[in-house]
C-alpha positions as CSV (number, residue, x, y, z in Angstrom):
1,X,11.6,-21.2,1.4
2,X,11.0,-24.7,1.2
3,X,9.7,-27.0,-1.3
4,X,8.1,-30.3,-1.8
5,X,10.4,-33.1,-2.9
6,X,8.5,-35.4,-5.5
7,X,6.5,-38.1,-2.7
8,X,5.6,-34.9,-0.8
9,X,4.2,-33.5,-4.3
10,X,2.1,-36.8,-4.9
11,X,0.8,-36.4,-1.6
12,X,-0.3,-32.6,-2.0
13,X,-1.5,-33.5,-5.6
14,X,-3.7,-36.1,-4.0
15,X,-4.5,-34.0,-1.1
16,X,-6.1,-31.1,-3.7
17,X,-7.6,-33.4,-5.7
18,X,-9.8,-34.9,-2.5
19,X,-10.8,-31.4,-2.1
20,X,-12.0,-30.4,-5.0
21,X,-14.0,-33.9,-5.2
22,X,-15.4,-33.3,-1.9
23,X,-16.7,-30.2,-2.9
24,X,-15.2,-26.9,-4.1
25,X,-18.0,-25.1,-2.4
26,X,-15.9,-24.7,0.6
27,X,-12.9,-23.8,-1.1
28,X,-12.0,-20.0,-1.0
29,X,-12.1,-17.8,-4.3
30,X,-13.9,-20.4,-6.7
31,X,-15.4,-18.8,-9.1
32,X,-14.4,-15.6,-8.1
33,X,-13.0,-14.4,-11.8
34,X,-13.3,-10.3,-11.1
35,X,-9.1,-10.3,-10.9
36,X,-7.1,-10.1,-13.8
37,X,-4.2,-11.5,-12.5
38,X,-3.4,-14.8,-9.7
39,X,-2.7,-12.9,-6.8
40,X,-2.6,-16.4,-4.6
41,X,0.6,-16.7,-4.1
42,X,2.2,-15.5,-0.7
43,X,6.1,-14.8,-1.0
44,X,8.8,-14.6,1.9
45,X,10.1,-11.6,0.8
46,X,11.8,-8.5,2.9
47,X,8.4,-5.7,2.8
48,X,9.4,-2.6,1.0
49,X,7.6,-0.3,3.5
50,X,8.9,-1.4,7.1
51,X,9.2,-4.5,8.9
52,X,6.2,-5.5,11.0
53,X,4.8,-4.0,13.9
54,X,6.4,-4.7,16.8
55,X,4.5,-8.0,19.1
56,X,4.2,-10.4,16.2
57,X,1.9,-10.8,13.7
58,X,-2.2,-10.1,14.4
59,X,-4.9,-13.1,14.3
60,X,-7.8,-11.2,11.8
61,X,-11.1,-12.9,12.0
62,X,-13.3,-13.3,9.0
63,X,-15.1,-10.9,7.3
64,X,-17.5,-11.3,4.9
65,X,-17.0,-10.3,0.9
66,X,-18.8,-7.3,-0.6
67,X,-20.8,-9.8,-2.5
68,X,-22.0,-11.4,0.8
69,X,-23.1,-8.8,2.4
70,X,-24.9,-7.4,-0.4
71,X,-26.7,-10.3,-1.0
72,X,-27.8,-10.6,3.2
73,X,-29.2,-7.1,2.6
74,X,-30.9,-8.4,-0.5
75,X,-29.4,-4.9,-2.5
76,X,-27.2,-4.6,-5.2
77,X,-24.5,-2.0,-3.6
78,X,-21.4,-2.6,-2.0
79,X,-20.3,-3.2,1.4
80,X,-21.3,0.6,3.1
81,X,-25.2,1.3,3.4
82,X,-26.8,2.7,0.2
83,X,-26.1,6.5,-0.7
84,X,-23.2,6.7,1.0
85,X,-21.1,9.3,-0.6
86,X,-17.8,8.1,-1.8
87,X,-15.5,11.0,-3.8
88,X,-11.8,11.2,-5.3
89,X,-9.8,14.2,-4.1
90,X,-6.2,14.8,-4.3
91,X,-3.7,15.9,-7.7
92,X,-2.3,13.2,-9.8
93,X,-0.1,10.9,-8.0
94,X,-1.5,12.1,-4.5
95,X,-5.4,11.0,-4.5
96,X,-7.5,9.3,-1.9
97,X,-11.2,8.4,-1.1
98,X,-13.4,10.8,0.8
99,X,-15.9,8.1,2.1
100,X,-18.9,9.8,3.5
101,X,-19.2,7.7,6.9
102,X,-17.6,7.0,10.2
103,X,-14.2,5.4,10.2
104,X,-15.1,2.8,12.6
105,X,-17.7,1.9,10.1
106,X,-15.0,2.0,7.2
107,X,-12.3,0.4,9.0
108,X,-13.5,-3.6,8.7
109,X,-14.4,-3.2,5.2
110,X,-10.9,-2.1,4.3
111,X,-9.9,-5.4,5.8
112,X,-12.0,-7.3,3.8
113,X,-11.6,-5.6,0.8
114,X,-8.2,-6.9,0.8
115,X,-8.7,-10.6,1.1
116,X,-11.5,-10.5,-1.4
117,X,-8.8,-8.9,-3.6
118,X,-6.5,-12.2,-3.0
119,X,-3.9,-10.5,-0.3
120,X,-2.7,-11.4,2.9
121,X,-2.7,-8.7,5.4
122,X,0.9,-8.0,7.5
123,X,0.5,-5.6,9.4
124,X,-2.7,-4.2,11.1
125,X,-2.3,-1.1,13.4
126,X,-5.6,0.9,14.5
127,X,-4.0,3.3,16.6
128,X,-2.3,5.0,13.3
129,X,-5.0,3.7,11.1
130,X,-2.7,1.7,9.1
131,X,-3.1,-1.7,6.8
132,X,-0.5,-3.0,5.0
133,X,-0.2,-6.7,3.0
134,X,2.4,-8.8,2.6
135,X,4.4,-9.3,-0.9
136,X,1.7,-11.3,-3.3
137,X,2.9,-13.6,-6.4
138,X,1.2,-11.8,-9.6
139,X,1.1,-14.3,-12.7
140,X,0.9,-12.3,-15.7
141,X,0.3,-15.5,-18.2
142,X,-2.6,-16.9,-16.4
143,X,-5.9,-15.0,-17.0
144,X,-9.1,-14.9,-15.1
145,X,-11.1,-17.8,-14.0
146,X,-10.7,-21.3,-12.3
147,X,-7.3,-21.3,-10.7
148,X,-5.8,-24.4,-8.5
149,X,-3.3,-21.6,-7.0
150,X,-6.2,-19.2,-5.9
151,X,-8.1,-22.0,-4.5
152,X,-4.9,-23.5,-2.6
153,X,-3.5,-19.7,-1.9
154,X,0.1,-21.5,-1.9
155,X,3.5,-20.0,-3.2
156,X,5.6,-22.4,-3.4
157,X,8.6,-21.6,-6.2
158,X,8.0,-25.8,-7.5
159,X,4.5,-24.9,-8.9
160,X,4.2,-20.9,-9.6
161,X,6.6,-18.4,-10.7
162,X,5.3,-15.2,-10.0
163,X,6.4,-12.9,-12.8
164,X,6.1,-9.8,-10.4
165,X,4.9,-9.3,-6.9
166,X,3.4,-6.6,-5.1
167,X,2.0,-5.0,-1.9
168,X,-0.6,-2.4,-1.1
169,X,-0.3,0.3,1.7
170,X,-4.0,1.7,3.2
171,X,-4.2,4.3,5.4
172,X,-7.5,6.1,6.8
173,X,-8.1,9.7,8.9
174,X,-10.9,11.2,10.0
175,X,-12.0,14.0,7.5
176,X,-13.7,17.0,8.8
177,X,-16.7,16.0,10.3
178,X,-17.4,12.9,12.0
179,X,-19.4,10.9,9.1
180,X,-16.1,11.2,6.9
181,X,-13.1,8.9,6.2
182,X,-10.4,9.5,4.3
183,X,-8.9,6.6,2.5
184,X,-5.4,6.6,1.2
185,X,-3.8,3.8,-1.2
186,X,-0.1,3.1,-2.1
187,X,0.9,0.1,-4.7
188,X,4.8,-1.1,-4.9
189,X,5.8,-3.6,-7.3
190,X,8.7,-5.7,-7.5
191,X,9.5,-7.2,-11.4
192,X,11.0,-10.8,-11.8
193,X,14.5,-10.3,-12.8
194,X,15.6,-14.5,-12.9
195,X,15.9,-17.5,-10.8
196,X,17.7,-20.3,-9.5
197,X,16.5,-23.6,-11.5
198,X,15.7,-26.1,-8.9
199,X,18.3,-29.1,-8.8
200,X,16.8,-32.6,-8.0
201,X,17.0,-33.5,-4.8
202,X,17.8,-30.1,-3.5
203,X,14.8,-28.7,-1.3
204,X,15.6,-24.8,-2.6
205,X,15.1,-22.4,-5.2
206,X,15.5,-18.8,-5.3
207,X,14.0,-16.0,-7.2
208,X,15.5,-12.8,-7.7
209,X,13.1,-9.6,-7.7
210,X,14.1,-5.8,-8.6
211,X,14.0,-3.0,-6.1
212,X,10.9,-2.1,-4.5
213,X,9.1,0.5,-6.4
214,X,5.9,2.8,-6.3
215,X,3.5,1.8,-8.8
216,X,1.2,4.5,-9.7
217,X,-0.9,1.9,-12.2
218,X,-1.5,-0.5,-9.2
219,X,-2.1,2.5,-7.0
220,X,-4.9,3.9,-9.1
221,X,-5.9,0.3,-9.8
222,X,-6.9,-0.8,-6.2
223,X,-7.9,2.4,-5.6
224,X,-10.8,2.0,-8.1
225,X,-11.3,-1.4,-7.5
226,X,-12.2,0.0,-3.9
227,X,-14.0,2.7,-4.5
228,X,-16.0,0.4,-6.6
229,X,-16.5,-2.5,-3.7
230,X,-17.5,0.2,-1.4
231,X,-20.2,2.0,-3.3
232,X,-21.5,-1.2,-5.7
233,X,-20.9,1.2,-8.8
234,X,-18.7,-0.7,-11.6
235,X,-15.4,-0.6,-12.5
236,X,-15.8,1.7,-15.6
237,X,-17.2,4.5,-13.4
238,X,-15.1,4.4,-10.6
239,X,-11.8,4.5,-13.2
240,X,-12.9,7.3,-14.2
241,X,-13.4,9.1,-10.7
242,X,-10.1,8.4,-10.4
243,X,-8.9,9.2,-13.7
244,X,-10.1,12.8,-13.0
245,X,-8.2,15.3,-13.6
246,X,-6.9,17.8,-10.9
247,X,-4.2,20.7,-10.9
248,X,-1.3,20.3,-8.0
249,X,1.1,23.5,-7.0
250,X,3.9,23.1,-4.3
251,X,7.3,24.4,-4.5
252,X,10.3,24.6,-2.1
253,X,11.3,28.1,-0.6
254,X,14.9,28.7,0.0
255,X,16.7,30.8,2.7
256,X,20.0,31.9,3.6
257,X,20.1,28.8,5.8
258,X,19.6,25.7,5.2
259,X,17.4,25.4,8.1
260,X,15.2,28.3,6.3
261,X,13.9,25.9,3.5
262,X,10.4,24.7,3.2
263,X,7.5,23.7,1.2
264,X,5.0,26.4,0.3
265,X,1.9,24.6,-1.0
266,X,-0.8,26.5,-2.6
267,X,-3.9,24.3,-1.2
268,X,-6.1,25.0,1.8
269,X,-4.5,23.1,5.2
270,X,-7.0,20.2,5.2
271,X,-6.5,19.5,1.6
272,X,-2.4,19.9,2.1
273,X,-2.4,18.3,5.3
274,X,-4.4,15.1,3.3
275,X,-1.6,15.1,0.4
276,X,1.3,15.4,2.6
277,X,0.4,12.2,4.9
278,X,0.1,10.1,1.1
279,X,3.5,11.9,0.5
280,X,5.2,10.5,3.2
281,X,3.4,6.9,2.5
282,X,4.5,6.9,-1.0
283,X,8.2,7.8,-0.1
284,X,8.4,4.6,2.5
285,X,7.9,6.2,5.8
286,X,5.8,4.6,8.8
287,X,3.5,6.8,10.4
288,X,4.5,7.7,14.4
289,X,2.2,10.0,15.5
290,X,0.0,12.7,13.7
291,X,-2.0,15.7,15.6
292,X,-3.9,18.0,12.7
293,X,-5.3,20.5,15.4
294,X,-1.8,21.2,16.2
295,X,-0.1,20.7,12.5
296,X,2.5,18.2,13.6
297,X,3.6,14.7,12.1
298,X,6.0,12.6,13.1
299,X,7.2,9.6,10.6
300,X,10.5,7.4,10.7
301,X,12.1,5.4,7.8
302,X,13.6,2.1,8.3
303,X,15.9,2.6,5.1
304,X,16.2,6.9,4.6
305,X,18.8,5.8,2.1
306,X,16.1,4.8,-0.6
307,X,15.4,8.7,-0.3
308,X,18.6,9.1,-2.4
309,X,17.7,7.1,-5.4
310,X,18.0,9.1,-8.7
311,X,20.1,11.8,-6.3
312,X,23.2,12.8,-8.1
313,X,25.5,14.6,-5.2
314,X,29.0,16.0,-6.1
315,X,32.0,14.5,-3.9
316,X,29.5,12.6,-1.5
317,X,28.3,9.5,-1.0
318,X,25.7,7.7,0.8
319,X,26.4,4.0,2.7
320,X,23.7,1.6,1.1
321,X,24.6,-1.1,3.5
322,X,24.4,0.9,6.9
323,X,21.8,0.2,9.1
324,X,20.0,3.4,10.1
325,X,16.8,4.6,10.6
326,X,15.5,8.4,9.8
327,X,13.6,10.0,12.5
328,X,11.7,12.8,10.7
329,X,8.9,16.1,12.7
330,X,7.6,18.2,10.4
331,X,5.2,21.5,11.1
332,X,2.3,21.9,8.8
333,X,0.5,25.7,9.3
334,X,-2.1,27.4,7.4
335,X,-1.2,30.6,5.8
336,X,-3.3,33.7,6.0
337,X,-3.4,33.9,1.8
338,X,-5.2,30.1,2.0
339,X,-1.9,28.3,1.4
340,X,0.0,26.0,3.8
341,X,3.8,25.8,4.6
342,X,5.5,22.4,5.5
343,X,8.5,22.7,7.4
344,X,11.3,20.3,9.1
345,X,11.1,20.6,13.0
346,X,13.8,18.1,13.5
347,X,15.6,15.3,11.7
348,X,17.4,12.5,13.8
349,X,19.7,9.6,12.1
350,X,20.7,6.6,13.8
351,X,23.6,4.3,12.9
352,X,25.2,6.5,10.1
353,X,24.8,9.8,8.6
354,X,22.6,11.5,5.3
355,X,24.2,14.2,3.5
356,X,22.2,17.2,3.0
357,X,19.9,15.2,4.7
358,X,17.1,18.4,4.9
359,X,17.6,19.9,1.3
360,X,16.7,15.8,-0.1
361,X,13.6,15.3,2.0
362,X,12.3,18.3,1.4
363,X,12.9,17.7,-2.6
364,X,11.5,14.5,-2.3
365,X,8.3,15.6,-0.5
366,X,7.6,18.1,-2.8
367,X,7.9,16.1,-5.9
368,X,5.2,14.1,-4.5
369,X,3.0,17.5,-3.6
370,X,3.5,19.1,-7.6
């Protein structure tokens, strides 16, 4: 990353001042004090979920904010039509939104939500209903209100050192009816662990961040804000809805052979299917194909070694530096008693080997479904 020299900084300051004097009304985020932290800075950090989709970045059109759309309709509501039902389903750690309208209507609203929140969209894949942001800097010591960083949306080390960086993934699926959309939210954070001070005459500095980790707090808060954004409800109502108590039930069933192991979920097929998709998101898998009617899911993982974090196995090790890719095929089948079974149909690891891969993967998925 490059930082401005002193002369460049003076030029930058002059341009910024000129922009402010010419009229702040034309700059983004002025007066938008809804955020508790500043998410204006975008950092070039390797993505935690996966790399960018093949084909490069996508140029995205501007989308009106919730406030602008509500004003256009002269209604004090969210970006969806008045009366659109929004509910929360799932259990702690695997909740999702059920929106009472079709996916084509919801899809562009999600992009608008992320932009209004100050994120930059890195991936946009309509074929699998996936939207993922870039890593975004957060300054915990900066309060709400006017912010030059928020206006100019720059992430230069010289002017802004984020206390943490975060990213969000949104994924949608068709619900049980044509006018029902399921929205899954996953948030990850990395905390600042150190930095290399800027040396006079040197144009670079480096910030160090911890490994990416799922953040239940970020996920819950993002889901709450999204529910309020879509419905026009208050933040307090949305947080209460997302925080409602649920009970989850799942367990790994062992057999005589490793291939006989599977997950038994004491929930109906539609709910288990939705929760499984979110569990795979949280574990860092990328969707490849999904066939709900036949109960088939195919996913891949660009760094499967992450699945072994916190797992101790005697006599075996995992090569953390190897460039591996894991392809996984799952079968999801309803049972006669109303529950659902999740089985691994196929595992393929390219670039190395993973010990006890079937047992580890089932254990990690089950932990997300419990």
